[in-house]
N, C-alpha and C positions, 0 to 999 in steps of 0.2 A: 130436234127431228131424227126421226131412225134412218139411216141412208144402205139400203139395200146391194148387194154384191155377189154378183158372180165369181166362182172359181173354178179352176179345173184344174183338179189333178190327177196322176197315177200313181193307184199303189198298188206291189207286189206281193200278190198275198199267197199263201202255199197252203195246201189243203191238208187237212188230215192224215191221209193217206200217205202225200209224199212227206210230211217231218218224221210219222213214224218208219217209214220206207228208209229215209236217209241212217235212221238211227240203228234201224239195225242192220245195213247195208255195214255198218264198221267191226258190228260185232264177228272175231274172231270164232269157230265152230264150236266151243265148248260153251262158251256167254253167250252164244244162242240158243243152243241148249236150254243153258240156266234162264233166260229170258222164256222160252215157248213155257218151261215150268211154270213159274209165275202165272204167267195171260192164262193157262190150264186152269189155276187156280185161284184167282179173282173174276173170271168169267166163265157165270153159270153154261154159257152160252156154248163155248167154247169147247168139243170134246175130241180125244183121240180117237182115232177109226183104224179099230181091227179088223174091220171083214173085207179089206180091199183084196183082192185078188192077185197074186204074187208076180203073174206074169203081165199085169200093165205095165206100158211105157213109162219110163223114168221122167215124169216132168209133165204127164197129164193128165186133166183136170176130167175129176171122176164128179158125177152128177147123180150119184145112189139115189139123194132124196127129190130129184126133180116132181113137182106137182104137189109135193107134203107141203108149202109154202102157198096162199095168194091174196097176200097182204096186197091192195089191189093201189098202186102208184107207189108203192114203198117198194116191193122190190121184183124183179123181172124175171119172168119166168124159167128161161133160159141160163140162168145165172147164178144160181144155189151152188156156193162158196164150197164145194167139198174137195179141196186141194194134196194131192199127193207128194207129200213134202220128200218121202223118203227117196232119195236119186238114185241111190244104188237098188240094186233086187237080191242084199244080203238078208238074215237073219236079224231081224232086233238087239237079237242076244249073240250075236258073232261078231269080235270086238277084233282087228284089225293089231298087229306091234306097229306100232309106232315109237319114235326116237321117246326118251323119259331122262326127264333131270331131277335130281332129289338130293337132301338132307336130312339123313336120319336123327340126327339130332339138334341140337342146338349150343353155342357155346357157351352161354349162362348154365346151361343145364349141365353141361359136362366140370365147370368149376364150383361148381355147386356142390356135384357129385363127391370133389376133391378134399372140398371146405370140409365135409362132414368125417373124413377120415383126421383130420387136425386137433392137436393136442392144446384146444382154446377154450376160455370160461366162455360164460353165458353172452355177458359186452362184447367179447374179440371177437366170437363169430357173429355176431349181431351186425359189428363194424363193415367188416369184413364181406357178410353177404351185401354191404351197403357198395362197398368200393366195386365188386364185383357185379350190381347189377348198374356199375357207372361206365363198365367196359364197351367199347362199341364191338362193331361185328368186323373189325379189321383185328382188334385184340388188344385195342391202345385205350391208354387210361388219357383221354383229351380235355380235361380238368382239374384244375389245379385244386390240392387238399383245403385249401382254403374253405376254396365254395364248398365243398363237398362236405368238409362241416358244418358251417350255417344250413345243410341239405337237411344233415343229420339232426340237428338240433331242432329246426325247424317239422319236421315228418315223423321224426319217432321219438322226440325229445328229450335226444342223449348229449350229452356236453362231451366236446370232443377235442382234441388240441391236431394242428398240424405233426408233431413229433410222433404222435403216439401211433396216425395214419399210416405216415412213412414207415411204421416197423412194423405193420399189419399187410401194407402192398410190397412189405421185403418177401414174403411168407406166401401172400399170393404170383408173386414173380416165378416164384419156385415150383406152381402146376403145370403140366401142361395144356397145353401145346408150350413149347422153351419157345420164350421171349414175351409171352400173354403178360398184360399191364405194366406194360411199357409206357411210358409218357412222349418220349421221341423215336425217331427211329434211329439214333445210335446209341440209348439205351437198351431199344429190343435188342439190337445184333451183338451188343456187348455182353448182353443176361444169355443169349444163347451160344458165345464165343466162351463164358463163365463155367457152362455146363460142359466143354468139352474136356478132351486129356490137354493138359497144361505142353505141349509140344511146343518146340522153337519155334514153327508155324502161324501156331495157333496164340503165342506172347506179341510176335511181333504183329501179329492181326489186331491186337488189342488195342498194344502203341499206336497202330496208325489214324485206328477207330477215336483214342482219346487225344491223340495229341497234332494229329494231321485230317481229321475228319473233313474239314473244308478242303482241303487238297484234293484226296483223296474221291470228293464230290466232284467237283471240277478234273478229275484224270489229270493233276498236276504232278505225275510220278516222281521227274527227277527233284522236284523239290522236294517229298518223301523220301528218296534213297539220301540227300542231302541231309537233313533234318534228323531223320534217326539212325545215319552212318551206317548203312547197308547197303549187299550189292543187290543186283538185279536181281538173280534164282530167288533170292529170301524173299524178295517184295514180289517176286512172281505167286509165289509158294503159297504167301502171309493173302496176298490178290485172291485167291484161288479160295483159301476156304472160308473168307468172307462173302464172295459172289454163291458160296453153297449155303448160304442162311436165307433164310424165311423173312423179306420184312414186313408183312402182313398175318400173321403165324394166327387168326381168327380165321382167316379165309378156308372156305368148307365148313364152317363148324356155324354155320346162319340160323338164325334162331327161326326156325320153319319148322311147324309141326302137322305134317298133314297125314292122312290116314293110308293114302298110297301118292305113288309119285306124280309129280307134275307132270301133265305129258304136252308136249308138243303136237296136237291133231289135224295132220296135212288137211286142207279145206277142197282139196285136189287130188285126184289120181291118173297120174300120164304115164301112158303102155304105151313102148313102140311093140307092135305085134308084127308079123310078115309083111312088114316095109312101112305100117302107117304107124299113127299116130293116134292113140284112141285116149280121150279124158273124158272125164265123168266128175261128177260134183258126189265129194265125199257126203254120205248122210250121216256117220257114225250114229247117234244117239235121238237121233229128229224122228217125233212121233208127225204120223199122216193127221190130219185135224177136219175136221166137220162141223156144222152145227147141229145142236142139239135138235133132233125134232121135236122133242116132247114141249119146248119151251114155245117153238115156234107152232105148234097143235093150240098149247092156251092161247095166245094170241087170237088168232082164232076162232075159237072161242068164245071168248070175252067182245073181239067183235061182231059175231053176229045175235049179242044181247041187242032189242032195243031200245034199253034205258040202262045207262049206266052210269054209276056211281062215282064218287068222286074219288074212292080205292080203286074202281076199276080201271079208270083213266089212269092214274096213279102207276099205277101195275104196267099198264099197258104200253107207258110211255118208257118205263123202265126198263121193260124187254126191248122193247123197240132201242135203245140207246146201244143197250150188250149186246144185239145184232148188230147192229150200225159196227159196234169196235170190235166185234169178233168177224166181221164182212176186212175190217179196215185189215185187221192181223193178218188174215190168211190171205189176202191179195199182195199184201208188202212179203210178205214169205215168199210168194211168189216170184213179184217182181227180182224180189232180194236174186233167188238163185239165177234168175233168169238174167238179172246182171253181172252179175258173176263171172257164170256162162260164157257170154259175150267176150267180155272181156278177158279172160283167158285163153277163150283161142285167138284172139288177136295177141297176143302175146305167143301165143305156140305157132301161131304164124309168123311172124316176127323175128323168132327163134328157132324156126323149124333145123335148121341143121346142126343145133346145141342138142336137143331133144334128142335127137337119131347119133350124136357120135358121143356127146356129154367132154368134148374139146372144149376151154373157154374162151377159146382164140375166134371159134366160129358165134361167140355172142356179136349182134352187131351193134352198132350205137343205138340206143332205144330210151326215148325220155316220154314223160305222161302226156307228152301233146299227139306225140304219134299214132297212140294206141285210144286216146279220144278222139281225133282223126278217123279211127277205121274202125271205132264203135257209133261213131255219133253221139257218144257221152262228153258232159262236162270232164273238163279237166278235174275239177275237186272229186266227182262222180268217182271218174280213174284212181286218185288218189285216195281214198274213202277204202275203197275195192281190195287196193294192193295195199293197205296198211294192215298189220297184224295178221296176214294169211299168207298156207306154204300152200306147197306143191310137191307132191311126193314123185316124183321121177326114177327111172332106171340109176341114178346117180346119185339119190339120195333124199331129202329132204331138204329144200329151199326155199326158203320168205321170197317172195311175189317181189322186193326190190333187187332183190338181186340180181334180175335181168333187167333192170335200169340201168343205164351207165351216158354219161357222153359221148360225142364222137368228137375226134379229131379228123386234120386231113393229114396223109404223109405226102415225101416231095413227087412221090409218081401220084397224086391225085387221089388216090381210093382212100376211103372214110373207113376209119376203125374206132374200136371200142376203146378208150380210156383206160377199160381194165389189161389190155393188152400192154400199154405204155407203163402202169404200172406193174403187171407183172415181169416187163425188162429189165426196172429201179429195182424193184425187188432179187431177180437174177445176180443183176450188179454186186449189190451190198453183199450176197449170200456168199459172193465168189472174190469179194474183197482181197486186199490184204489188210488183216487188222492193227495189224502195225503202223500203219499210214491209209487209211481207211479214203474212199475214195469222198471228194469232194463235189456241192450239186453242180460246179463248170464241166467238172469233166465226166460227171453222168451225162451231160447234156452233149458233150463232145460224143461220147458211146453211142448215145439215140439217134444222134447227127448221122454217124454212120450205118444206121440201120436206117438210113428215111425218114426219122421225125425230128424235124425241125420247132424245136421248145424254145420258151425264152427260159432263164435261169429261175426266175421267182415261180413258173410252169411248174418248174421241176422241184420247187421246196415245196411246193403247195402238196403235191402226189404225194412225197417225202411223209410228208406230217398226215394227209387220209392213214398214209401205213402203218404211222405210228413208230416213224424210225426217226430214230435221234439224229440232231447233226454229224459231220464225223468227227467232228472234236469227241463228241460225249460216245463213238462209235468205236474210239482206239483203244484197243491192249498192248499190254507188254510183254 
């Protein structure tokens, strides 16, 4: 006998519009431009609108096609979505100057060019090229030669030996940048030293690396002087030569091939004019979007027929689906812009003193929850807005994450940003006696005199976030 049961369940469903808005919210400006171009290619209903008047206000929804669509119970008369996504009134082809980062050529290409000038036969050229291809972006050959011989046999059908590859690697290690092709840090530094004029200091530096590398890495200088029987002055000169070397010779030659420099495009422009802060959402290359009225008219024409074939019905359903998709996309772009502006306005109000002065000491403690409370948004939404977004102000271009920091309370009861404490720690370490660097307990006492009572482990945590090593590793001779 079958039993019937009633169950009540609650499901949380996210609409397609919400899903699309969330995805668009995470995108920085350049990726948003690419996403819009892709949508324009895939959806024939969506098109760029180049007919808008330049005097229209930023963010205004323009309904130039009102009345064009009359699909009953499908689209509302007053919501034809022609959304002006151009936030600034700058011409489309006007590009501002922003920060750029680029690498002109890759490390592997540089090494291959030098290989072409070596007096090697075809087999040696092939093996050398394979070794070069195994060098990473830091300039190191981190794979052992035995494994490389197996790869060479499997991939290009050449039987080779470790000894043969060792000889070819020595040739590669003579290439620029000096130190390239090394298998360890010690070998990298030694290669660079052997390329220098062999002065007394350079020879001593080689001995330090060859015979006392562990003591050198741990800064046990007294052990080095005792072992090599050298005085402190010679040790200082030798260590100074070592510190001039590049531990990552491949840095700056990353294998990045682009036609133009990779740019950081700010999502917001914040200017301080006439005693007021003015915020705009940067439009860059974001086009204006609207629905293609020809397709809408086509649906109207099909709908006016008394009898529709199956093919006509399929066509109407296809176009309706694309119209829905286009509407969702335009509404998502609109909602993205509104969310970004609301969030940035909240950050601006919170950090108004910093945006006026540019002094980091004016930055207030601020966390995601603060902005979520001010905007009424969920913390996860604020996190998506902040991620990979930049603002250009009078003091430079900054990631939005820069303005967030936790707060601590001073002895006077005033809440200050942890960034201020970190700056004090940094200043203490920059001005310390390098032969007797400050320990965390000593930094703790300095902070206490300035009104900040912190635990030693908190000092250590802030120091590590600043990428500052412990006192022993900062000691110099």
